[in-house]
C-alpha positions as CSV (number, residue, x, y, z in Angstrom):
1,M,0.0,0.0,0.0
2,G,1.3,3.4,-1.1
3,I,1.2,5.1,2.3
4,G,1.9,2.1,4.6
5,F,-1.5,1.6,6.0
6,S,-2.4,-1.9,7.1
7,V,-5.7,-3.8,7.4
8,D,-6.0,-6.8,9.8
9,I,-9.5,-7.9,8.9
10,A,-10.0,-10.1,11.9
11,D,-8.8,-7.4,14.3
12,Y,-11.2,-4.8,12.9
13,E,-14.1,-7.3,12.8
14,W,-13.5,-8.2,16.4
15,V,-13.5,-4.5,17.5
16,G,-16.8,-4.0,15.7
17,Y,-18.2,-7.1,17.3
18,T,-17.0,-6.4,20.9
19,G,-16.7,-2.6,21.0
20,G,-19.4,-1.4,18.7
21,L,-19.5,1.1,15.9
22,S,-17.7,4.0,17.6
23,A,-14.8,1.9,18.7
24,G,-14.5,0.3,15.3
25,L,-14.6,3.8,13.6
26,E,-12.0,5.0,16.1
27,K,-9.7,2.2,15.1
28,A,-10.3,2.6,11.4
29,L,-9.2,6.3,11.6
30,A,-6.5,6.0,14.2
31,D,-3.6,6.7,11.8
32,L,-5.3,9.6,10.0
33,D,-4.7,13.1,11.3
34,D,-7.2,15.9,10.9
35,A,-5.8,17.0,7.5
36,D,-6.2,13.4,6.3
37,L,-9.9,13.4,7.3
38,A,-10.5,16.5,5.2
39,V,-9.0,15.0,2.0
40,A,-10.2,11.4,2.5
41,A,-13.9,11.9,3.1
42,S,-15.8,11.2,0.0
43,G,-18.2,14.1,-0.2
44,G,-17.1,16.9,2.2
45,Y,-18.5,15.2,5.3
46,A,-16.6,12.9,7.6
47,A,-18.1,10.5,10.2
48,V,-15.8,10.3,13.2
49,P,-16.0,9.1,16.8
50,A,-17.7,11.8,18.9
51,Q,-14.7,12.1,21.2
52,R,-12.6,13.1,18.2
53,V,-14.5,16.2,17.3
54,D,-12.4,19.4,17.7
55,A,-13.9,22.4,19.5
56,G,-14.0,24.4,16.3
57,A,-15.5,21.7,14.1
58,T,-18.8,22.1,12.3
59,V,-21.0,19.2,13.4
60,V,-24.0,18.2,11.4
61,E,-26.9,17.3,13.7
62,H,-27.9,13.7,13.4
63,L,-29.6,12.1,16.4
64,L,-29.2,8.5,15.3
65,A,-25.5,8.9,14.7
66,T,-25.1,10.7,18.0
67,S,-26.8,7.8,19.8
68,E,-24.0,5.6,18.5
69,G,-21.2,7.9,19.6
70,V,-20.6,9.1,16.1
71,A,-20.4,12.7,14.8
72,I,-20.8,13.9,11.2
73,I,-18.4,16.9,10.7
74,D,-18.4,19.2,7.7
75,V,-14.9,19.1,6.3
76,R,-15.6,21.1,3.1
77,L,-13.1,23.7,2.2
78,P,-14.1,27.3,1.5
79,A,-14.8,28.1,-2.1
80,G,-11.6,28.7,-4.1
81,L,-9.3,26.7,-1.8
82,A,-7.8,23.3,-2.8
83,P,-6.6,20.6,-0.4
84,L,-2.8,20.6,0.2
85,R,-2.8,16.8,0.3
86,H,-4.0,14.2,-2.1
87,A,-6.4,11.6,-0.8
88,G,-4.3,8.8,-2.2
89,D,-5.4,5.4,-1.1
90,R,-6.7,6.6,2.3
91,P,-10.4,6.3,1.4
92,L,-9.9,2.8,0.1
93,I,-8.0,1.7,3.2
94,V,-10.6,3.2,5.5
95,G,-13.3,1.6,3.4
96,V,-11.8,-1.8,3.8
97,R,-11.4,-1.3,7.6
98,L,-15.0,-0.2,7.9
99,A,-16.2,-3.2,5.9
100,A,-14.5,-5.5,8.5
101,V,-16.1,-3.5,11.3
102,R,-19.5,-3.8,9.7
103,V,-19.1,-7.5,9.4
104,G,-18.5,-7.6,13.2
105,L,-21.6,-5.4,13.8
106,A,-23.7,-7.7,11.7
107,R,-22.5,-10.8,13.5
108,K,-23.3,-9.1,16.9
109,A,-26.9,-8.3,15.7
110,L,-27.3,-11.9,14.5
111,D,-26.3,-13.1,18.0
112,H,-29.1,-10.9,19.4
113,A,-31.5,-12.4,16.9
114,L,-30.5,-15.9,18.0
115,G,-31.2,-14.9,21.6
116,R,-34.7,-14.0,20.6
117,L,-35.3,-17.6,19.5
118,A,-35.4,-18.5,23.1
119,T,-38.5,-16.3,23.6
120,D,-42.0,-17.1,22.6
121,L,-41.7,-16.5,18.9
122,P,-44.4,-18.2,16.9
123,P,-43.2,-21.4,15.1
124,V,-43.4,-19.8,11.6
125,R,-41.5,-16.7,12.8
126,R,-38.9,-18.9,14.4
127,Q,-38.3,-20.9,11.3
128,F,-38.0,-17.7,9.2
129,T,-35.5,-16.3,11.7
130,I,-33.4,-19.4,11.7
131,G,-33.4,-19.4,7.8
132,V,-32.4,-15.7,7.5
133,I,-29.6,-16.1,10.2
134,A,-28.1,-19.1,8.3
135,D,-28.3,-17.2,5.0
136,V,-26.7,-14.0,6.3
137,L,-24.0,-15.9,8.2
138,G,-23.1,-17.7,5.0
139,A,-23.1,-14.5,3.0
140,L,-21.0,-12.7,5.6
141,A,-18.4,-15.5,5.6
142,A,-18.1,-15.3,1.8
143,L,-17.9,-11.5,1.9
144,R,-15.3,-11.5,4.7
145,K,-13.1,-13.7,2.5
146,H,-13.5,-11.3,-0.4
147,V,-12.5,-8.3,1.9
148,D,-9.5,-10.2,3.2
149,L,-8.3,-10.9,-0.4
150,A,-8.9,-7.3,-1.5
151,A,-7.3,-5.7,1.6
152,D,-3.8,-5.5,0.1
153,Y,-4.7,-3.9,-3.2
154,P,-8.3,-2.6,-2.9
155,T,-10.0,-0.8,-5.8
156,R,-12.7,1.7,-5.4
157,R,-15.2,-0.5,-7.3
158,E,-14.5,-3.5,-5.0
159,V,-14.8,-1.4,-1.8
160,V,-18.1,0.2,-2.9
161,A,-19.5,-3.2,-4.0
162,V,-18.6,-4.7,-0.6
163,H,-20.4,-1.9,1.3
164,E,-23.4,-2.1,-0.9
165,R,-23.6,-5.9,-0.2
166,L,-23.2,-5.2,3.5
167,T,-26.0,-2.7,3.5
168,A,-28.3,-5.3,1.8
169,L,-27.4,-7.9,4.4
170,D,-27.9,-5.4,7.2
171,W,-31.5,-4.9,6.0
172,Q,-32.1,-8.6,6.1
173,V,-30.9,-8.6,9.7
174,A,-33.1,-5.7,10.6
175,Q,-36.1,-7.5,9.3
176,L,-35.6,-10.1,12.0
177,F,-36.4,-7.6,14.7
178,G,-39.3,-5.8,13.2
179,A,-40.8,-3.2,15.6
180,G,-38.6,-4.6,18.4
181,A,-35.3,-3.4,16.8
182,D,-32.6,-2.8,19.4
183,G,-29.3,-1.0,19.6
184,S,-27.5,-3.6,17.5
185,V,-29.8,-2.8,14.6
186,R,-29.5,0.9,15.0
187,A,-25.7,0.5,14.8
188,L,-26.2,-1.2,11.4
189,F,-28.1,1.8,10.0
190,V,-25.6,4.3,11.3
191,A,-22.7,2.2,10.0
192,E,-24.2,2.6,6.5
193,L,-24.2,6.4,6.9
194,V,-20.6,6.2,8.2
195,A,-19.5,4.2,5.2
196,N,-21.1,6.6,2.8
197,T,-19.1,9.5,4.2
198,W,-15.8,7.6,3.6
199,V,-16.6,5.5,0.5
200,G,-19.7,7.1,-1.1
201,P,-21.6,5.5,-4.1
202,E,-20.0,4.1,-7.2
203,R,-19.0,6.8,-9.7
204,A,-18.9,6.6,-13.5
205,D,-15.1,6.9,-13.3
206,G,-14.9,4.4,-10.5
């Protein structure tokens, strides 16, 4: 990697699983300084752990993100100014790291869904839940292997595709909870927002 960043997929996944989104995001951004944040964010807004917000930063109000210990800061430069640094491969590396964190978050939510099987779920609902959990676990395992292989030389197209797939899987997980969605599901929704600030959608030149 051109700037010496590294991605230990298992490590980032574990932090997401055990520590949650804010902890995973903190680890994903640990070796980026404030100037890096400004050039690496995909659309002028950067999701960062709430404790990393500087006193003079412009924070975009977002209650759901705040509830997960995440802040969205406006890193757009004033009109006419250009960044002094080039983004390089920073967005790609952060994107890969966040993908691993999101796998950990999804696994944690699936564990919560498994716990709900011990409650009085109707038989049909129980079978549906078991089937979805098995499908998502299989898809996460395959996706994790893909992320691991792509970690050394990621491309924008690969990173965007991985996050799009993760978002689709997260929605499948959310359906298991229905109106009873808990904090683990909320973290999945905020994780999508976080990824969008760093990776963004696929572009025609991507």
